[in-house]
C-alpha positions as CSV (number, residue, x, y, z in Angstrom):
1,X,0.0,0.0,0.0
2,X,1.3,3.4,-0.9
3,X,0.3,7.0,0.0
4,X,-2.3,8.5,-2.3
5,X,-1.1,12.1,-1.4
6,X,1.5,14.1,-3.3
7,X,5.0,13.5,-2.0
8,X,6.1,15.8,0.8
9,X,8.8,18.3,-0.1
10,X,11.6,17.4,2.3
11,X,14.6,19.7,2.8
12,X,17.7,17.9,4.1
13,X,20.6,19.6,5.8
14,X,23.9,17.8,5.0
15,X,25.1,17.5,8.6
16,X,28.8,17.1,9.2
17,X,30.3,16.2,5.8
18,X,33.0,14.0,7.6
19,X,30.2,11.8,8.9
20,X,27.5,9.4,7.6
21,X,24.6,11.9,7.1
22,X,24.6,12.0,3.3
23,X,25.2,8.3,3.1
24,X,22.2,7.6,5.3
25,X,20.1,9.9,3.0
26,X,21.1,8.0,-0.2
27,X,20.5,4.7,1.6
28,X,17.0,5.8,2.4
29,X,16.1,6.5,-1.2
30,X,17.7,3.3,-2.6
31,X,14.1,2.0,-2.3
32,X,12.3,3.8,-5.1
33,X,9.0,3.7,-3.2
34,X,10.4,6.4,-1.0
35,X,9.9,8.9,-3.8
36,X,6.1,8.3,-3.5
37,X,6.4,9.6,0.1
38,X,9.0,12.4,-0.3
39,X,10.6,14.6,-2.9
40,X,14.1,15.1,-1.3
41,X,16.1,18.3,-1.6
42,X,19.5,18.0,-0.2
43,X,21.7,21.1,0.5
44,X,25.3,19.9,-0.1
45,X,27.8,19.6,-2.9
46,X,27.9,17.4,-6.0
47,X,31.1,15.6,-5.1
48,X,29.7,14.6,-1.7
49,X,26.7,13.0,-3.2
50,X,28.8,11.3,-5.9
51,X,31.1,9.8,-3.2
52,X,28.1,8.7,-1.1
53,X,26.6,6.9,-4.1
54,X,29.9,5.3,-4.9
55,X,30.6,3.9,-1.5
56,X,27.1,2.6,-1.2
57,X,27.1,1.1,-4.7
58,X,24.2,3.1,-5.8
59,X,25.8,5.3,-8.4
60,X,24.0,3.6,-11.3
61,X,20.7,2.9,-9.6
62,X,19.6,5.9,-7.6
63,X,18.2,8.8,-9.8
64,X,19.5,12.2,-8.8
65,X,20.4,15.6,-10.2
66,X,21.9,19.0,-9.3
67,X,19.2,21.7,-9.3
68,X,19.6,25.4,-9.2
69,X,17.1,25.8,-6.3
70,X,14.3,24.1,-4.4
71,X,11.8,25.4,-7.0
72,X,13.5,23.4,-9.7
73,X,13.2,20.1,-7.8
74,X,11.6,17.2,-9.5
75,X,9.7,14.2,-8.3
76,X,11.3,10.7,-8.4
77,X,14.9,11.9,-7.9
78,X,17.3,13.1,-5.3
79,X,17.6,16.8,-5.9
80,X,20.8,18.5,-4.8
81,X,21.2,22.2,-4.3
82,X,24.9,23.2,-4.1
83,X,25.8,25.3,-1.1
84,X,29.3,26.3,-2.3
85,X,31.1,26.4,-5.7
86,X,34.1,24.2,-4.7
87,X,33.9,20.6,-3.9
88,X,34.2,19.4,-0.4
89,X,37.7,17.9,0.5
90,X,37.0,14.5,2.0
91,X,38.3,14.1,5.6
92,X,36.3,11.2,7.0
93,X,35.9,10.9,10.7
94,X,37.7,14.1,11.7
95,X,36.5,17.0,13.7
96,X,37.3,20.2,11.9
97,X,36.2,23.8,11.9
98,X,35.7,23.5,8.1
99,X,33.3,20.6,8.5
100,X,31.4,22.6,11.1
101,X,31.2,25.6,8.8
102,X,29.9,23.3,6.0
103,X,27.2,21.9,8.2
104,X,26.2,25.4,9.4
105,X,26.0,26.7,5.8
106,X,23.8,23.8,4.7
107,X,21.5,24.3,7.7
108,X,21.2,28.0,7.0
109,X,20.3,27.4,3.4
110,X,17.7,24.8,4.0
111,X,16.1,26.9,6.9
112,X,15.9,29.9,4.7
113,X,13.9,27.8,2.1
114,X,11.8,26.3,4.9
115,X,10.9,29.8,6.1
116,X,10.0,30.8,2.6
117,X,7.9,27.6,2.2
118,X,10.0,26.3,-0.6
119,X,10.3,23.0,1.3
120,X,7.5,21.7,3.5
121,X,9.5,20.0,6.3
122,X,13.0,19.9,7.5
123,X,15.1,16.7,8.2
124,X,18.5,17.4,9.7
125,X,21.5,15.1,9.2
126,X,23.7,14.7,12.3
127,X,26.1,17.4,13.3
128,X,29.2,17.2,15.5
129,X,28.9,19.7,18.3
130,X,32.6,20.2,18.8
131,X,33.1,20.9,15.0
132,X,30.1,23.3,15.2
133,X,31.7,25.2,18.1
134,X,35.0,25.4,16.2
135,X,33.1,27.1,13.4
136,X,31.5,29.7,15.7
137,X,28.1,28.1,15.9
138,X,26.5,29.8,18.9
139,X,24.0,27.0,20.0
140,X,24.3,23.7,21.9
141,X,22.5,21.9,19.0
142,X,19.8,22.0,16.3
143,X,17.0,22.3,18.9
144,X,18.3,25.6,20.4
145,X,19.3,27.0,16.9
146,X,15.8,26.4,15.5
147,X,14.2,28.0,18.6
148,X,16.2,31.1,18.1
149,X,15.5,31.2,14.3
150,X,11.7,30.8,15.0
151,X,11.8,33.3,17.9
152,X,10.1,31.0,20.3
153,X,11.0,31.0,24.0
154,X,10.6,27.2,24.6
155,X,10.8,24.1,22.5
156,X,10.9,20.5,23.5
157,X,13.4,17.8,22.4
158,X,11.1,14.8,21.8
159,X,12.5,11.4,20.9
160,X,9.9,9.2,19.1
161,X,9.8,5.5,18.1
162,X,6.3,4.2,17.4
163,X,4.3,4.7,20.5
164,X,7.3,5.5,22.7
165,X,7.8,9.3,23.0
166,X,10.3,10.7,25.5
167,X,10.8,14.5,26.1
168,X,13.8,16.1,27.8
169,X,13.2,18.9,30.3
170,X,16.6,20.4,30.8
171,X,18.2,19.6,27.4
172,X,21.8,19.9,26.5
173,X,23.4,21.0,29.8
174,X,26.0,19.4,32.1
175,X,24.7,16.9,34.6
176,X,26.1,19.0,37.5
177,X,23.8,21.9,36.4
178,X,20.6,19.9,36.1
179,X,19.3,20.3,39.7
180,X,19.8,24.1,39.7
181,X,18.2,24.5,36.3
182,X,15.1,22.5,37.2
183,X,12.2,24.7,38.2
184,X,8.5,24.0,38.5
185,X,7.6,26.5,35.8
186,X,10.1,24.9,33.4
187,X,8.5,21.5,33.9
188,X,5.1,23.0,33.4
189,X,6.2,24.7,30.1
190,X,7.9,21.5,28.8
191,X,4.8,19.3,29.8
192,X,2.4,21.7,28.1
193,X,4.6,21.6,24.9
194,X,4.4,17.8,25.0
195,X,0.7,17.9,25.5
196,X,0.1,20.2,22.6
197,X,2.5,18.2,20.4
198,X,0.7,14.9,21.3
199,X,-2.6,16.5,20.6
200,X,-1.9,18.4,17.4
201,X,1.2,16.7,15.9
202,X,0.4,13.1,16.8
203,X,-3.4,13.3,16.8
204,X,-3.8,11.9,20.2
205,X,-7.0,13.1,22.1
206,X,-6.6,13.6,25.9
207,X,-2.9,12.6,25.9
208,X,-1.5,10.8,29.0
209,X,1.8,12.1,30.3
210,X,4.2,10.7,32.9
211,X,6.7,12.9,34.7
212,X,9.9,11.2,36.0
213,X,11.6,12.2,39.2
214,X,15.2,13.5,39.4
215,X,16.8,11.5,42.2
216,X,17.2,7.8,42.7
217,X,13.9,6.2,43.6
218,X,12.3,9.6,43.1
219,X,14.1,10.5,46.4
220,X,12.2,8.0,48.6
221,X,10.1,10.8,49.9
222,X,12.9,13.2,50.6
223,X,15.6,10.8,51.8
224,X,17.8,11.5,48.7
225,X,17.1,15.2,47.8
226,X,14.0,17.3,47.9
227,X,13.5,18.2,44.2
228,X,10.6,15.8,43.9
229,X,8.6,17.3,46.7
230,X,9.7,20.9,46.2
231,X,9.8,21.2,42.5
232,X,8.4,18.3,40.5
233,X,5.3,17.4,42.5
234,X,4.0,21.0,42.5
235,X,4.4,21.1,38.7
236,X,2.4,17.9,38.4
237,X,-0.4,19.3,40.6
238,X,-0.5,22.5,38.5
239,X,-0.8,20.6,35.3
240,X,-3.4,18.2,36.7
241,X,-5.4,21.2,38.0
242,X,-5.4,22.7,34.5
243,X,-7.3,19.6,33.3
244,X,-4.4,17.6,31.8
245,X,-3.8,13.9,32.4
246,X,-0.3,14.2,34.0
247,X,1.0,11.8,36.7
248,X,4.3,11.6,38.7
249,X,7.0,11.9,39.7
250,X,7.9,8.3,38.9
251,X,11.2,6.7,39.9
252,X,13.1,6.6,36.7
253,X,15.2,3.5,37.3
254,X,12.4,1.0,36.9
255,X,9.9,3.0,34.9
256,X,10.9,1.7,31.5
257,X,12.0,-1.8,32.5
258,X,8.7,-2.5,34.2
259,X,6.8,-1.4,31.0
260,X,5.1,1.5,32.9
261,X,5.8,3.7,29.9
262,X,3.3,1.8,27.8
263,X,0.5,3.3,29.9
264,X,1.3,6.8,28.7
265,X,1.5,8.6,25.4
266,X,4.5,10.7,26.5
267,X,7.2,10.6,29.2
268,X,9.0,13.7,30.4
269,X,12.5,13.1,31.6
270,X,14.3,15.6,33.8
271,X,17.6,15.5,32.0
272,X,19.2,14.3,28.8
273,X,20.6,10.8,29.6
274,X,17.7,10.0,31.9
275,X,15.5,9.9,28.9
276,X,17.8,9.1,26.0
277,X,19.6,6.2,27.5
278,X,16.5,4.0,27.9
279,X,15.0,5.3,24.6
280,X,18.1,4.4,22.6
281,X,18.4,1.0,24.4
282,X,14.9,0.2,23.3
283,X,14.8,1.7,19.8
284,X,18.3,2.6,18.5
285,X,18.3,2.9,14.7
286,X,14.6,3.2,14.5
287,X,14.1,6.4,16.6
288,X,13.5,10.0,15.5
289,X,14.5,13.3,17.3
290,X,11.6,15.7,16.9
291,X,11.6,19.4,18.0
292,X,8.1,20.2,19.4
293,X,6.9,23.7,19.8
294,X,8.2,25.1,16.5
295,X,5.9,26.6,13.9
296,X,7.7,24.3,11.3
297,X,8.2,20.6,11.3
298,X,11.8,19.4,12.0
299,X,12.9,15.8,12.6
300,X,16.3,14.1,12.7
301,X,17.6,10.5,12.9
302,X,18.4,9.4,16.5
303,X,22.1,8.6,15.7
304,X,25.1,10.8,15.6
305,X,27.7,11.5,12.9
306,X,29.1,8.0,13.0
307,X,32.7,9.0,12.5
308,X,33.9,5.5,13.2
309,X,32.2,4.1,10.1
310,X,32.2,7.2,7.9
311,X,33.3,6.6,4.4
312,X,32.9,2.8,4.7
313,X,29.5,2.4,3.0
314,X,28.0,0.6,6.0
315,X,25.7,3.2,7.4
316,X,22.0,2.4,7.8
317,X,19.1,4.5,6.4
318,X,16.5,3.2,8.8
319,X,16.4,6.1,11.3
320,X,16.6,8.6,8.5
321,X,13.6,6.9,6.8
322,X,11.7,7.0,10.1
323,X,12.5,10.7,10.4
324,X,11.0,11.3,6.9
325,X,7.8,9.4,7.7
326,X,7.4,11.2,11.1
327,X,7.9,14.7,9.5
328,X,5.3,13.8,6.8
329,X,2.8,12.5,9.3
330,X,3.2,15.4,11.7
331,X,2.6,17.9,8.8
332,X,-0.5,15.9,7.9
333,X,-1.8,15.8,11.5
334,X,-1.3,19.6,11.9
335,X,-3.2,20.3,8.7
336,X,-6.0,18.0,9.8
337,X,-6.1,19.6,13.3
338,X,-6.4,23.1,11.7
339,X,-9.2,21.9,9.3
340,X,-11.3,20.6,12.2
341,X,-10.6,23.5,14.5
342,X,-9.8,22.8,18.1
343,X,-11.9,19.7,18.7
344,X,-9.3,16.8,19.2
345,X,-12.0,14.2,19.2
346,X,-12.5,14.6,15.5
347,X,-8.9,13.8,14.7
348,X,-7.8,10.3,13.9
349,X,-4.2,9.6,14.8
350,X,-1.9,8.5,12.1
351,X,-0.3,5.1,12.5
352,X,1.6,3.8,9.5
353,X,4.0,1.5,11.3
354,X,2.9,-1.6,9.5
355,X,3.0,0.2,6.2
356,X,6.4,1.6,6.9
357,X,7.8,-1.8,8.0
358,X,6.7,-3.2,4.6
359,X,8.8,-0.7,2.8
360,X,12.1,-1.7,4.6
């Protein structure tokens, strides 16, 4: 079964050119059925695409072409918009300022076209944060960069794999700074972003959200820290009083192992690894990083730059494929939500996991 709708115009940033991002993109479109779902527009250089096709053995089978701009993109091919006149000098697996600058230029190009509605959704290939810093990138990651570009105060990093959705409260900060950064109003803001995303982007009426604790065993009622009683529980009460289905704080150590996450539509973790470690343990290679709270749709694969395998032709396209499907579905759900107004009960959630599995 294939989609009856027109393919979504998907803008791809190249990510770090010393990594596996472009290889993952061409791997994704080696299955020609993907062109029925997406018209890809990649912002990179001709030689990087040629190399990616060569190392994957797809140089003779995958249709692609250089195009002047996004408006010139054609269906049934990988469209490549050049971001610089000179070819990229291959430097697989190395952290360099030049690679960070390339990734930043690609991201800037595609975001400009996204803002101008020349592409419909954004899928970002992985960047290397140290390389980005070397190139004067001013943000911890894609999430913060896009929030600044969109001029929104708060966004939510949301990891998605099927029915598993894990949001991160404090984001890309050092572990030693988490407790001081954690405030009740921050938890309320992030949970509200998750609630709205589950409702409008995922089509889930009356979403159920679990809030994790910060300390071991959720502090055992104050024996190991007081953040649960002083910060997290008041936020949960405020959210519940506003009419949302929010429970917690739950002890994080057994929450996923016991299967408790299956009782909820979303889980809000207090810090990065508290949420991402169990998420990636359960879904690595199939997960998607989604930025909730933006006026545009942005997704990304759940893996990094893969410097250890860059240039070897062994990267998988599975997570990139999942990122495309999720971006497409979120855009469709948003359009459906707007067409029906504010009544969530009229929205039927999209679930194409069986269809997507058939394509792999």
